[in-house]
Chimera marker file (.cmm) of the C-alpha trace (Angstrom):
<marker_set name="trace">
<marker id="1" x="-51.961" y="31.937" z="34.145" r="1" g="1" b="0" radius="0.5"/>
<marker id="2" x="-48.586" y="33.805" z="33.322" r="1" g="1" b="0" radius="0.5"/>
<marker id="3" x="-47.740" y="36.075" z="31.302" r="1" g="1" b="0" radius="0.5"/>
<marker id="4" x="-44.963" y="36.820" z="29.098" r="1" g="1" b="0" radius="0.5"/>
<marker id="5" x="-41.587" y="38.147" z="30.706" r="1" g="1" b="0" radius="0.5"/>
<marker id="6" x="-43.378" y="37.136" z="33.869" r="1" g="1" b="0" radius="0.5"/>
<marker id="7" x="-41.243" y="34.655" z="35.974" r="1" g="1" b="0" radius="0.5"/>
<marker id="8" x="-41.887" y="31.909" z="38.236" r="1" g="1" b="0" radius="0.5"/>
<marker id="9" x="-40.048" y="30.300" z="40.447" r="1" g="1" b="0" radius="0.5"/>
<marker id="10" x="-38.664" y="26.063" z="40.189" r="1" g="1" b="0" radius="0.5"/>
<marker id="11" x="-37.796" y="24.244" z="42.967" r="1" g="1" b="0" radius="0.5"/>
<marker id="12" x="-35.670" y="21.511" z="41.537" r="1" g="1" b="0" radius="0.5"/>
<marker id="13" x="-34.497" y="18.919" z="44.575" r="1" g="1" b="0" radius="0.5"/>
<marker id="14" x="-36.707" y="19.624" z="47.674" r="1" g="1" b="0" radius="0.5"/>
<marker id="15" x="-33.831" y="18.008" z="49.943" r="1" g="1" b="0" radius="0.5"/>
<marker id="16" x="-31.317" y="20.784" z="49.105" r="1" g="1" b="0" radius="0.5"/>
<marker id="17" x="-33.818" y="23.669" z="47.836" r="1" g="1" b="0" radius="0.5"/>
<marker id="18" x="-31.893" y="24.618" z="44.877" r="1" g="1" b="0" radius="0.5"/>
<marker id="19" x="-34.273" y="27.768" z="43.307" r="1" g="1" b="0" radius="0.5"/>
<marker id="20" x="-34.225" y="28.228" z="40.247" r="1" g="1" b="0" radius="0.5"/>
<marker id="21" x="-36.055" y="31.702" z="37.928" r="1" g="1" b="0" radius="0.5"/>
<marker id="22" x="-37.814" y="31.161" z="34.939" r="1" g="1" b="0" radius="0.5"/>
<marker id="23" x="-39.023" y="33.399" z="32.187" r="1" g="1" b="0" radius="0.5"/>
<marker id="24" x="-41.604" y="33.597" z="29.650" r="1" g="1" b="0" radius="0.5"/>
<marker id="25" x="-39.997" y="35.004" z="26.569" r="1" g="1" b="0" radius="0.5"/>
<marker id="26" x="-43.648" y="33.750" z="24.888" r="1" g="1" b="0" radius="0.5"/>
<marker id="27" x="-46.063" y="31.916" z="25.434" r="1" g="1" b="0" radius="0.5"/>
<marker id="28" x="-47.978" y="29.843" z="22.358" r="1" g="1" b="0" radius="0.5"/>
<marker id="29" x="-51.942" y="28.779" z="22.360" r="1" g="1" b="0" radius="0.5"/>
<marker id="30" x="-52.012" y="24.858" z="21.029" r="1" g="1" b="0" radius="0.5"/>
<marker id="31" x="-54.816" y="23.315" z="19.731" r="1" g="1" b="0" radius="0.5"/>
<marker id="32" x="-56.504" y="20.288" z="21.935" r="1" g="1" b="0" radius="0.5"/>
<marker id="33" x="-54.502" y="17.932" z="19.656" r="1" g="1" b="0" radius="0.5"/>
<marker id="34" x="-51.678" y="19.542" z="19.658" r="1" g="1" b="0" radius="0.5"/>
<marker id="35" x="-48.424" y="18.873" z="21.850" r="1" g="1" b="0" radius="0.5"/>
<marker id="36" x="-47.232" y="20.986" z="23.999" r="1" g="1" b="0" radius="0.5"/>
<marker id="37" x="-43.689" y="22.313" z="23.732" r="1" g="1" b="0" radius="0.5"/>
<marker id="38" x="-41.203" y="24.358" z="26.302" r="1" g="1" b="0" radius="0.5"/>
<marker id="39" x="-38.085" y="25.510" z="24.366" r="1" g="1" b="0" radius="0.5"/>
<marker id="40" x="-35.355" y="25.878" z="26.478" r="1" g="1" b="0" radius="0.5"/>
<marker id="41" x="-33.725" y="29.712" z="24.801" r="1" g="1" b="0" radius="0.5"/>
<marker id="42" x="-30.735" y="30.646" z="27.796" r="1" g="1" b="0" radius="0.5"/>
<marker id="43" x="-29.736" y="30.902" z="31.028" r="1" g="1" b="0" radius="0.5"/>
<marker id="44" x="-27.019" y="32.383" z="32.881" r="1" g="1" b="0" radius="0.5"/>
<marker id="45" x="-24.490" y="29.718" z="35.235" r="1" g="1" b="0" radius="0.5"/>
<marker id="46" x="-23.340" y="25.570" z="35.386" r="1" g="1" b="0" radius="0.5"/>
<marker id="47" x="-25.172" y="23.203" z="37.143" r="1" g="1" b="0" radius="0.5"/>
<marker id="48" x="-24.132" y="22.891" z="40.149" r="1" g="1" b="0" radius="0.5"/>
<marker id="49" x="-22.397" y="18.846" z="41.192" r="1" g="1" b="0" radius="0.5"/>
<marker id="50" x="-25.451" y="16.727" z="41.994" r="1" g="1" b="0" radius="0.5"/>
<marker id="51" x="-25.547" y="16.060" z="45.460" r="1" g="1" b="0" radius="0.5"/>
<marker id="52" x="-23.168" y="18.144" z="45.955" r="1" g="1" b="0" radius="0.5"/>
<marker id="53" x="-24.611" y="19.407" z="49.867" r="1" g="1" b="0" radius="0.5"/>
<marker id="54" x="-27.179" y="22.230" z="47.902" r="1" g="1" b="0" radius="0.5"/>
<marker id="55" x="-26.790" y="26.442" z="47.634" r="1" g="1" b="0" radius="0.5"/>
<marker id="56" x="-23.757" y="26.276" z="51.185" r="1" g="1" b="0" radius="0.5"/>
<marker id="57" x="-22.518" y="23.401" z="49.769" r="1" g="1" b="0" radius="0.5"/>
<marker id="58" x="-22.121" y="24.218" z="45.603" r="1" g="1" b="0" radius="0.5"/>
<marker id="59" x="-20.657" y="27.629" z="47.743" r="1" g="1" b="0" radius="0.5"/>
<marker id="60" x="-18.139" y="26.354" z="49.055" r="1" g="1" b="0" radius="0.5"/>
<marker id="61" x="-16.795" y="24.097" z="45.854" r="1" g="1" b="0" radius="0.5"/>
<marker id="62" x="-16.816" y="27.284" z="44.254" r="1" g="1" b="0" radius="0.5"/>
<marker id="63" x="-14.756" y="28.786" z="47.494" r="1" g="1" b="0" radius="0.5"/>
<marker id="64" x="-12.401" y="25.615" z="47.270" r="1" g="1" b="0" radius="0.5"/>
<marker id="65" x="-12.093" y="25.573" z="43.164" r="1" g="1" b="0" radius="0.5"/>
<marker id="66" x="-10.748" y="30.122" z="43.601" r="1" g="1" b="0" radius="0.5"/>
<marker id="67" x="-8.739" y="28.546" z="45.831" r="1" g="1" b="0" radius="0.5"/>
<marker id="68" x="-7.237" y="26.197" z="43.483" r="1" g="1" b="0" radius="0.5"/>
<marker id="69" x="-5.877" y="28.793" z="41.257" r="1" g="1" b="0" radius="0.5"/>
<marker id="70" x="-3.630" y="29.575" z="43.981" r="1" g="1" b="0" radius="0.5"/>
<marker id="71" x="-2.579" y="26.835" z="43.965" r="1" g="1" b="0" radius="0.5"/>
<marker id="72" x="-3.490" y="26.503" z="47.894" r="1" g="1" b="0" radius="0.5"/>
<marker id="73" x="-5.072" y="22.990" z="48.978" r="1" g="1" b="0" radius="0.5"/>
<marker id="74" x="-5.173" y="20.815" z="51.336" r="1" g="1" b="0" radius="0.5"/>
<marker id="75" x="-5.257" y="17.444" z="50.661" r="1" g="1" b="0" radius="0.5"/>
<marker id="76" x="-8.563" y="17.217" z="52.296" r="1" g="1" b="0" radius="0.5"/>
<marker id="77" x="-10.135" y="20.082" z="49.753" r="1" g="1" b="0" radius="0.5"/>
<marker id="78" x="-8.390" y="18.549" z="46.901" r="1" g="1" b="0" radius="0.5"/>
<marker id="79" x="-9.971" y="15.772" z="47.020" r="1" g="1" b="0" radius="0.5"/>
<marker id="80" x="-13.559" y="17.215" z="47.681" r="1" g="1" b="0" radius="0.5"/>
<marker id="81" x="-13.255" y="19.045" z="44.168" r="1" g="1" b="0" radius="0.5"/>
<marker id="82" x="-12.085" y="15.596" z="43.287" r="1" g="1" b="0" radius="0.5"/>
<marker id="83" x="-15.267" y="13.734" z="44.087" r="1" g="1" b="0" radius="0.5"/>
<marker id="84" x="-18.355" y="16.569" z="43.011" r="1" g="1" b="0" radius="0.5"/>
<marker id="85" x="-16.051" y="15.843" z="39.930" r="1" g="1" b="0" radius="0.5"/>
<marker id="86" x="-14.218" y="19.835" z="39.834" r="1" g="1" b="0" radius="0.5"/>
<marker id="87" x="-11.449" y="20.191" z="37.995" r="1" g="1" b="0" radius="0.5"/>
<marker id="88" x="-9.646" y="22.613" z="36.368" r="1" g="1" b="0" radius="0.5"/>
<marker id="89" x="-12.051" y="23.237" z="33.134" r="1" g="1" b="0" radius="0.5"/>
<marker id="90" x="-15.053" y="23.989" z="35.624" r="1" g="1" b="0" radius="0.5"/>
<marker id="91" x="-16.250" y="27.253" z="35.021" r="1" g="1" b="0" radius="0.5"/>
<marker id="92" x="-19.315" y="28.187" z="37.351" r="1" g="1" b="0" radius="0.5"/>
<marker id="93" x="-20.563" y="31.460" z="35.026" r="1" g="1" b="0" radius="0.5"/>
<marker id="94" x="-20.678" y="28.676" z="31.936" r="1" g="1" b="0" radius="0.5"/>
<marker id="95" x="-23.844" y="27.290" z="30.858" r="1" g="1" b="0" radius="0.5"/>
<marker id="96" x="-23.959" y="25.149" z="27.987" r="1" g="1" b="0" radius="0.5"/>
<marker id="97" x="-27.178" y="25.996" z="26.074" r="1" g="1" b="0" radius="0.5"/>
<marker id="98" x="-27.461" y="23.144" z="23.559" r="1" g="1" b="0" radius="0.5"/>
<marker id="99" x="-27.119" y="20.630" z="26.251" r="1" g="1" b="0" radius="0.5"/>
<marker id="100" x="-30.187" y="22.540" z="27.657" r="1" g="1" b="0" radius="0.5"/>
<marker id="101" x="-31.909" y="23.111" z="24.445" r="1" g="1" b="0" radius="0.5"/>
<marker id="102" x="-31.162" y="19.364" z="24.510" r="1" g="1" b="0" radius="0.5"/>
<marker id="103" x="-32.772" y="17.873" z="27.918" r="1" g="1" b="0" radius="0.5"/>
<marker id="104" x="-35.723" y="19.708" z="27.465" r="1" g="1" b="0" radius="0.5"/>
<link id1="1" id2="2" r="1" g="1" b="0" radius="0.2"/>
<link id1="2" id2="3" r="1" g="1" b="0" radius="0.2"/>
<link id1="3" id2="4" r="1" g="1" b="0" radius="0.2"/>
<link id1="4" id2="5" r="1" g="1" b="0" radius="0.2"/>
<link id1="5" id2="6" r="1" g="1" b="0" radius="0.2"/>
<link id1="6" id2="7" r="1" g="1" b="0" radius="0.2"/>
<link id1="7" id2="8" r="1" g="1" b="0" radius="0.2"/>
<link id1="8" id2="9" r="1" g="1" b="0" radius="0.2"/>
<link id1="9" id2="10" r="1" g="1" b="0" radius="0.2"/>
<link id1="10" id2="11" r="1" g="1" b="0" radius="0.2"/>
<link id1="11" id2="12" r="1" g="1" b="0" radius="0.2"/>
<link id1="12" id2="13" r="1" g="1" b="0" radius="0.2"/>
<link id1="13" id2="14" r="1" g="1" b="0" radius="0.2"/>
<link id1="14" id2="15" r="1" g="1" b="0" radius="0.2"/>
<link id1="15" id2="16" r="1" g="1" b="0" radius="0.2"/>
<link id1="16" id2="17" r="1" g="1" b="0" radius="0.2"/>
<link id1="17" id2="18" r="1" g="1" b="0" radius="0.2"/>
<link id1="18" id2="19" r="1" g="1" b="0" radius="0.2"/>
<link id1="19" id2="20" r="1" g="1" b="0" radius="0.2"/>
<link id1="20" id2="21" r="1" g="1" b="0" radius="0.2"/>
<link id1="21" id2="22" r="1" g="1" b="0" radius="0.2"/>
<link id1="22" id2="23" r="1" g="1" b="0" radius="0.2"/>
<link id1="23" id2="24" r="1" g="1" b="0" radius="0.2"/>
<link id1="24" id2="25" r="1" g="1" b="0" radius="0.2"/>
<link id1="25" id2="26" r="1" g="1" b="0" radius="0.2"/>
<link id1="26" id2="27" r="1" g="1" b="0" radius="0.2"/>
<link id1="27" id2="28" r="1" g="1" b="0" radius="0.2"/>
<link id1="28" id2="29" r="1" g="1" b="0" radius="0.2"/>
<link id1="29" id2="30" r="1" g="1" b="0" radius="0.2"/>
<link id1="30" id2="31" r="1" g="1" b="0" radius="0.2"/>
<link id1="31" id2="32" r="1" g="1" b="0" radius="0.2"/>
<link id1="32" id2="33" r="1" g="1" b="0" radius="0.2"/>
<link id1="33" id2="34" r="1" g="1" b="0" radius="0.2"/>
<link id1="34" id2="35" r="1" g="1" b="0" radius="0.2"/>
<link id1="35" id2="36" r="1" g="1" b="0" radius="0.2"/>
<link id1="36" id2="37" r="1" g="1" b="0" radius="0.2"/>
<link id1="37" id2="38" r="1" g="1" b="0" radius="0.2"/>
<link id1="38" id2="39" r="1" g="1" b="0" radius="0.2"/>
<link id1="39" id2="40" r="1" g="1" b="0" radius="0.2"/>
<link id1="40" id2="41" r="1" g="1" b="0" radius="0.2"/>
<link id1="41" id2="42" r="1" g="1" b="0" radius="0.2"/>
<link id1="42" id2="43" r="1" g="1" b="0" radius="0.2"/>
<link id1="43" id2="44" r="1" g="1" b="0" radius="0.2"/>
<link id1="44" id2="45" r="1" g="1" b="0" radius="0.2"/>
<link id1="45" id2="46" r="1" g="1" b="0" radius="0.2"/>
<link id1="46" id2="47" r="1" g="1" b="0" radius="0.2"/>
<link id1="47" id2="48" r="1" g="1" b="0" radius="0.2"/>
<link id1="48" id2="49" r="1" g="1" b="0" radius="0.2"/>
<link id1="49" id2="50" r="1" g="1" b="0" radius="0.2"/>
<link id1="50" id2="51" r="1" g="1" b="0" radius="0.2"/>
<link id1="51" id2="52" r="1" g="1" b="0" radius="0.2"/>
<link id1="52" id2="53" r="1" g="1" b="0" radius="0.2"/>
<link id1="53" id2="54" r="1" g="1" b="0" radius="0.2"/>
<link id1="54" id2="55" r="1" g="1" b="0" radius="0.2"/>
<link id1="55" id2="56" r="1" g="1" b="0" radius="0.2"/>
<link id1="56" id2="57" r="1" g="1" b="0" radius="0.2"/>
<link id1="57" id2="58" r="1" g="1" b="0" radius="0.2"/>
<link id1="58" id2="59" r="1" g="1" b="0" radius="0.2"/>
<link id1="59" id2="60" r="1" g="1" b="0" radius="0.2"/>
<link id1="60" id2="61" r="1" g="1" b="0" radius="0.2"/>
<link id1="61" id2="62" r="1" g="1" b="0" radius="0.2"/>
<link id1="62" id2="63" r="1" g="1" b="0" radius="0.2"/>
<link id1="63" id2="64" r="1" g="1" b="0" radius="0.2"/>
<link id1="64" id2="65" r="1" g="1" b="0" radius="0.2"/>
<link id1="65" id2="66" r="1" g="1" b="0" radius="0.2"/>
<link id1="66" id2="67" r="1" g="1" b="0" radius="0.2"/>
<link id1="67" id2="68" r="1" g="1" b="0" radius="0.2"/>
<link id1="68" id2="69" r="1" g="1" b="0" radius="0.2"/>
<link id1="69" id2="70" r="1" g="1" b="0" radius="0.2"/>
<link id1="70" id2="71" r="1" g="1" b="0" radius="0.2"/>
<link id1="71" id2="72" r="1" g="1" b="0" radius="0.2"/>
<link id1="72" id2="73" r="1" g="1" b="0" radius="0.2"/>
<link id1="73" id2="74" r="1" g="1" b="0" radius="0.2"/>
<link id1="74" id2="75" r="1" g="1" b="0" radius="0.2"/>
<link id1="75" id2="76" r="1" g="1" b="0" radius="0.2"/>
<link id1="76" id2="77" r="1" g="1" b="0" radius="0.2"/>
<link id1="77" id2="78" r="1" g="1" b="0" radius="0.2"/>
<link id1="78" id2="79" r="1" g="1" b="0" radius="0.2"/>
<link id1="79" id2="80" r="1" g="1" b="0" radius="0.2"/>
<link id1="80" id2="81" r="1" g="1" b="0" radius="0.2"/>
<link id1="81" id2="82" r="1" g="1" b="0" radius="0.2"/>
<link id1="82" id2="83" r="1" g="1" b="0" radius="0.2"/>
<link id1="83" id2="84" r="1" g="1" b="0" radius="0.2"/>
<link id1="84" id2="85" r="1" g="1" b="0" radius="0.2"/>
<link id1="85" id2="86" r="1" g="1" b="0" radius="0.2"/>
<link id1="86" id2="87" r="1" g="1" b="0" radius="0.2"/>
<link id1="87" id2="88" r="1" g="1" b="0" radius="0.2"/>
<link id1="88" id2="89" r="1" g="1" b="0" radius="0.2"/>
<link id1="89" id2="90" r="1" g="1" b="0" radius="0.2"/>
<link id1="90" id2="91" r="1" g="1" b="0" radius="0.2"/>
<link id1="91" id2="92" r="1" g="1" b="0" radius="0.2"/>
<link id1="92" id2="93" r="1" g="1" b="0" radius="0.2"/>
<link id1="93" id2="94" r="1" g="1" b="0" radius="0.2"/>
<link id1="94" id2="95" r="1" g="1" b="0" radius="0.2"/>
<link id1="95" id2="96" r="1" g="1" b="0" radius="0.2"/>
<link id1="96" id2="97" r="1" g="1" b="0" radius="0.2"/>
<link id1="97" id2="98" r="1" g="1" b="0" radius="0.2"/>
<link id1="98" id2="99" r="1" g="1" b="0" radius="0.2"/>
<link id1="99" id2="100" r="1" g="1" b="0" radius="0.2"/>
<link id1="100" id2="101" r="1" g="1" b="0" radius="0.2"/>
<link id1="101" id2="102" r="1" g="1" b="0" radius="0.2"/>
<link id1="102" id2="103" r="1" g="1" b="0" radius="0.2"/>
<link id1="103" id2="104" r="1" g="1" b="0" radius="0.2"/>
</marker_set>
């Protein structure tokens, strides 16, 4: 049984081994006839694009994204960012908490 403020690791996409730390902020007791709920409160960092090549592929995209700020990408690198949907508006530190709350 987990306790409040205890963390566990959630592995998403077993092929790419994305690991997320999930921390419990509170635990509620439910009656047997009550629907159990999970509520998203907050998080850190953006979701990586789907099929970006796992942790290493995402690190490469972040590196290319940073390089794109200097406008020093070659055509292949530009194409790689475009394919992944990473553009000038992308922010690896941004998390859309409202969207996350809707999909939980």
